[in-house]
N, C-alpha and C positions, 0 to 999 in steps of 0.2 A: 504494500500500500504506500501511497505517497504521504506527504506532510503538508500542512498549511501554515503560513506565517500568521501568527497572532501576537502582535505587540513585541516583535523581535524574537519570539519563541516559536517552537514548533509543536503542533498538536497532531497526534497520530490519526490514521484512518480518514484522511481527507485528500483533496486534490492538491497536486504540487503547486506552490506559489513561492516565488523567491523575492527577496528585497529588490533585486534589479528590475523585476517586472512592475512592482509597485512604483518605483521611482521613474519609470518610463511614462507613467500616466501624466498627461498634460491638461486634463480637465476632469471634473468630477460631476456625475449626474446622480441626483438623489431621487429615490421614491419618496413619497411623503408619509402616508399613513403607516405607522409602525416603525418609522425611521426617524423623522424629524418631529413627529407628534405621536404620542401614544394614544392613538384614537381607536384602537381595536375595541375596547370595552364600550365606547360610545356608539360605534357603528353596530356592534353586536346588539346592544340594547335597542337601538333604533329599528333594526331589522326585526328583532323579536317582537317589538310592540306592534309594528305594522302587520307582520304575518299573523300575529295572534288574533287580529280582527277577522282573519279568514280561517281560523281554527287550526293554524299550523303552529305547533308547539315544539317541534323537534328540529329547529333550524340549526345546522352545523356550520357556524361562521368560519372556522379555520379552513374548511374546504373551499371557501370562496375568496380567501384573502388575495387581493390583487385584481379581482374582477371588477368590472364596472357595474354600478347598481342596477341598471335596467336588465343586464344579462343575468344577474343573480335572480332577480324577480322571475324572469322568463324560465330559467332553469329549475327553480324551486317548484313552480307550478307544473312544469312539464314532467318532472320526476314523479309528481303525485297524480299525473293524469288529469289535471284540472285545466280546462281551457281558459285562456286569458287573451284579450285582444290588445292591440298596440296602445289604445287610449288608456286602458286600465294599467298597463305596464308603466306608462309615463306618469300616471297619477300616483301609483304606489311608490315609484322611484323618487318622485318629487317630495312626497310626504316623508319618506325615509331620510332623504338628504336634509330636508328642513329640520327634522327632529334631531338628527345627528349634529348639525351645526349648533342648535340650541344647547345641547348637552355639552359640546366642546367649549362653547362660549362661557358657560357657567364654570366648567372645571379647569379650563386652560391647561390641558395635560401635555405641555411641551416636553419632549424627551429630555431627560437630565443631561445637561451639558450642551444642548442643541445650539443655543445662541452663541456660546463661547466657541464651539466647534466651527460654526459657519464663519465667524469673524476670522478665526485663525486660518482656515482653509482658503477663504477668499483673498487673503493676503498673498497667496502663491498661485492658486489655480482659478481659472474661470469655472463658475458653478452653474448648474442647471437643475431644475425640478422637472420630473417626468412622472406625473401622478395619474393613476386610473380614476381618481376622484373627479367630481364635477368642478367647473371653473369657480362657482361660488365657494366651494369647500377649499380650494387652493387659495383663493383670495382671502378667505377667513384666516387661514394659517399665516399668510404673509402680513396681514394686518396685526394679528396677535403677536407675532414675533418681531415685527418691524424690519423684516429681512428682505423685502422686495428688491431693494437696490443692490443687494449682494449677489443677485442671480443675473447672469447674462441671458438665460433662456428659461422660460416658464411655460410648461405644457400641462394641460389637464386631459382627462379622458374625453372631453368635448372637442378636443383639437385633432383627434385622429379617428380614422375609420375602423381600425382593428384594435381590439383590446389585447393586453398581455394574456397569453404568452407569445403573441405575435410581436416581432421586434420593431414594429413601425415607430412606436413612440421613442424608443432609444436611438433608432437611426435618425429620426428627425432632430432629437435633442443634440446629438453629436454634430449634425449638420449646422444647427443654429449656433453651436459653439465654434464652428469653423474647424472642426477636428475630424479625423477618421475615427470610426468607432473603436478600433483597437488602441487608440491613444487615450481612451476614456476609461475611468474607473466608475462603475455603477455601484451604488449602495442600496441594497434591497432587504426586504424582510419576508417576502412571500415566494413560494415555489414558482408560481406563474411569472413573477417578476424576474427571478433568477433565470428562468428559461428564456424569457424575452431578451434579457441582456446578453446571455451567452449566444443566442441566435443572431444578435446584432454584431457579435464579434468583440464585445467589450470584456474587460476584466471585471469580475464581480466579487464584492465582499458582502456577506449577508450578516444581518443582525438577528440573533435568535430571540425568540419570545413569541411572536405571532405563530411561527412554525418551528418544529423541532429542528435542532442543529443537524441531525442526521438526514432529515428530509431535504434540507437546504443544500447539503453537500451532494446528495444523490442528484438533485436538480442541476448541479454544475457549479455551485459557488466555489470560487478559488480560495476563499477564506470565510470563516465564520467567527464573529466576535460577539461578546456578550452585550456591548453597548456602543453607542456612537462615539462617546468621549474617548474610548480606548483605541479607536481608529486613528485619532489625530496625531499622536506622537510618532507613528510610523511614517506619516506623510509630510509633516511640517517640522522643520528644525526650530531652534530657539529664535524667537522673533527679534531679539536684540542683535543677533548676528547678521540679520538681513538689512539692517539700517545703516545708511551712509550718512554720518553726522555732517558732512560737508553740504548736504542737501537741506539742512534743517537749521532754523532759528526758533527761539521761543520768546514770546512776549508775555510778560507777567505784570498785569495792572495791579499795583500795590500801593496806591496813594493814601489808603485809609490809615487812621491812627487807632490805637487800641483803647479808646476812651470807654467804650461799652464793656470792655474787659477789665476796667480798672487799671489800665496799662498806659503809661504816658510816653510811649515810644511808638514808632511805626508798627502797625499790627503784624507785619510780616516777621518781626523779631520776637513776637510773643512765644513763650515756651509752651510746648505741648508734649507730654510724655518725656519731659526732660531735655527737649531740643527745640530750638526756634523753628517756627513754621518754615523759614527760609531753608533750613537744612533739609527738611523733609522734601521740599520742592526740588532742591538740587539733587537729591538722591535719584529722582525720576528723570530729570531733564539734562543735567550736566554731562552725563556720559553719551547722550544721543544727539545733542545739538551743538553745532560749532559756535554759535553766538547766542547769548542770553541778554534780553532787553528788559529792563525793569522800568516801569512807568510809575514815577513817584511824585509826591507832593514836594513843593519847595522846602517845606519844613522838615521832611523826613529824608531827603536825598543824602545828606552828609552822613547820617548815622548808618544807613543801609550801605552806602558806598564803602565805609570803613570795614564793615563785615565782609563785603564781597572782595575787597582787596586781600583779606586774609584767606578767603576760601577759593576764589577763582580769579586771581589777578590776570588782567589782560584778556579775559574771556567775556566781559560784559560791557553793556552800554546802559547809561541811565538817561531816560527821557523824562522831562518835567511836564506834568499836567497842572497848570496853574490853578485851576479850580475844578471841583467835581461835577463835570458836565456830561457824564455818562461813559459807559464802557465802550461805546462806538468811538467816541472821541479819544479815549485812552489808547485804544488799539490803533487808531489812525496816527496818533503821535508816535507810538512805538514803531510803526511800519517805516518811518523815515530812516531807521537804522537797519532795516532788513534787506539783505541782498541775496538770500538763499532762495531756491526754487520753492520750498515749502516752509510754512511757519505754523508752529503750534501756539495756541493762546490758552492760558490757564489763569483763573482768578487767583489772586495772591493770598487767599485764605483757604485754598483747597489742600489742606494738610494731609489728607488720608489717601491720596492717589497712590496706588501700589506701583512700583517701578515696572512690574510685568504688564500692568494694564496700559501704562504709557507706551512701552515698547510695542505691544500688540497693536495699539491704535496707530502709531506711526508706520508700522510695517504694513498694515491694511491700507492706509492712505497712499503710500507710495507704491502700492502693488498694481496688479494688472487692470484694476477697474478704472484708473485714470479719472478720479473724481476731483471736484473742486473743494468740497467740505466733507470732512468726516466728523460726525457729532455723536459720540456714544450717548446712549440714553438708558434710563432705568424707570421702572414702574414704582411709584411710591404713593402712600396715602397723603392727603392734604398737600398736593403739589404747589409749589411756588410758580412753576412754569408747566405748561401742558401743550404738547404737540397734537394737533388735530390731524386725523387721517381719513381718507375716503374709504369706501367699501373695498377697494382693491389694495389698500395698504399704503398708498402714497401720501406723504405729508402735504397738507393743504393750508394749514394755518397755525397760529400760535396764540396762546392765551398767557397773560402775565398778571399775576395777582397784584403786583406793585403798580400796575397801570389801571387797576380797577376792573379787570375782566372777571366774569363769573367763572369760578373754578370747579371742576368735578371733585367728588370725594376721593377719587383715586385717579392718577394721571401719569402720563409719560413725560418725564422731565429730562432736561440736559444734565450734564455732570460737571459743569464749570470747566470743561476741558474740550478743546476743539482743534482740529488740524485743517489747514487751508493750503491750497495752491496759492502762492503769494500773489500772483497777478490777478487771479480770480477775486481774491479778497479786496485788492485795491479797487477793482472795478465795481464790486458790489457796494463797498462803502461810498464810493462816489455816486453811484446810482441812488442809494438810500438817502444820502444827504441832499441830492438834487430834488427827489420827489417827495421828501418829507415822511416817507413810510416808517422810518425808525424813530421819529420824534415822539416820546411818550406823552400821551394826552393828559396824564396826571402829574408825572414828574417833570415833564418838559425836557428830559435828558435825551441825548442821542444814543439810543440803545444799539447793542450789537446783535441781540438775539433775532430780530426780524430777518437777518441774513439766512436763517434756516429755511423758512418757506420760500425765500427768493431762490436759494440754491436748488431746492426741490423742484421749483417750477421750470428750471433749466435742465433737469435730469442730472444734476451734479452733486447730489447729497447721498451720503451713506450714514445709516443710523444703527451701528452695531450695538448689541446688548451684552457685552462681555464683562461689564463691570458690576461690582456689588454696590448696593445702595449705601453702604457704610462709607464707601470711598467718596461720596458726593457731598458730605457734610461740610459746609463752610463754617469757619470758626468766627462767630459773631458775638458769642457770650461765653461765660465760664461754663455754662451748661453744655454748650456745643463742644467745648474742649474736652470736657469730661466724658462725653459720649464716644469720642473717637479714640481716647487714649488706649483702651484695652485692644481696640482693633490695630492700632499702630504697633503696640508692643508685641502683638501676635503675628506680625508679618512673617517671621521665620517659619511658622507652622502652617501658613495659609497658602 
């Protein structure tokens, strides 16, 4: 018998797969249900509820994994010798799909590590989704995960004539990636999907759970792994190693003083977990950015400069913001010192950003997707900022509590950390200043955040979700500092 590569190890009784073949993959195509979203229980429940209305109580969901819903309905009725016309099939399929989406929306069962895996893989490979599910079901996942912009190709069962195990959907996905099928790695969870990918000529890794590992191997999987997250280390090296610091600068707006913290020095020097905020920021950005630009107040510049001279002499610039007229203004002032192709922006009180999150975001931004703005997001209760999305998962608007917008009880927020293509940022700031779109109606300040929907409208926005909500806490009070201290101290074990 052969062996199968699983996280750099071998497992007996499976088809041969070598590290060389994995590394030859130039694109990755994902099935959706059971791979990126653990939807099998929801689909099973929806099918069972719909079929029960017709007295069918013995539905065997695993036998149909990877099938399109109308074909499942037709087959289940045919097996029982019960006639059903096309209109009834369409009605039952629509009812099942609607019920499944409702369950998924309530439960949000994204596969563990899904969002992190997509961000890491998209930094190296062009990605595609090739799902047997309906277009509304695919769009619902893209909206839930915020991942639409990470995929170069998105196909649903509605986009092809022939369902898996026919190879049509994988052949078309490879074509839309601009790759031959044998240059693609397909990630599947169902026997029919594995068969389709193999028939297309692709390499296939299967995730066990929906179907038994042995069945997936028999179907032709080159490898079987227990989870999506365990696939990533085989395919992506350390993000930090992929970053060219000469391509990067960082702007850190830090004009605030620590008066609300009872601290009468610049806030960026406030100690958190035994170290100034400045030190924590340097941990993440100094190794990856050739130039660091600090936007400071006239009163705070000398104190911060003295600290920077001790830590990174010759590596920094100080830009002065004479008065607090908004983050858009602060970034515009800092941009005068930026000559690199890309520029990161991080608020000067974002103490809890993990260095690995910074590296992953920079690697994604400079990767094959050629975007203008990479804006990591998180879901959080009582958001200060909320990104609005349409039903297809594209960002369409922005709400800001500080500008008096009505906020949802839970929302999608930025992380206080952004990566831009420098020339795109310059153009967007000029456009927002000219049309007044970024002028706060309550604060009157020139805000930076309206750049997010602007970039989205031009197809130049990525919104990965690889960061933890604890990383996004800005230090504005002693309570904020206390909340992040345990997280910061625990970096080494996280």
